[in-house]
C-alpha positions, 0 to 999 in steps of 0.5 A: 500500500503506497501513499497517494503521492507515491502511487501517483508517481509510480503510475505516471512512470508506468504510463510513460514507459508503456506509452514510450515503448508502444510509440517507439517500438510498436510493442505493448509492455503493460499487462495485468497478470491473471493467475500465478503458477507457484513452482520449484525448479527442482524437487529438492529446491525449497525456493518457490518461484512464481510466474503469471499465467494469463497476460491481459494487455492494459493501458493506464489513462487519465483525463487530466494531469490531476485526475486519477488513473484508470486501468483500461483493457488494451486492444490486443488479446489476452495470452498465456504467458509465452515464456512460461508456456515454453518453460513448461514444455521444455522442462516438464513436457507440459502443454498449456491449455489454449485460451478460447477465442475472445469472439466466441467466449460466452458471458458466463466464461470462468477463467477458474475453469482454465486454472483448474484444467492447468492444475490437473495438468501439473498435479504430478509436480510436487509443490506446484500450485495454480493460484488466482493471485 
């Protein structure tokens, strides 16, 4: 929990970096992470690592310099974290479930179903867990 003035500075910096990346390189770098994989790289390891599952492109916007920032969904489609998908494929032979096409998603689609499917896929891995952080 940040004090309001520090939060505003942080959000302003994130917005500037994201806008700059988009304008200069044509790449969106601001995402809202949905769900996390908590895992260890080796069964003997006690260090629990975390990786985001779903990356939802977002934008920070505000109407005036004094107004509050608003988080808006970006134009690109959500995606399964590509670095994590490749790590799971190479290190554990796990294929991640595919995200449904956004144009065909029903209003009652529940992302928790995807998380549950992935949890079943990794259940053989000791101490691995999907969380909806």
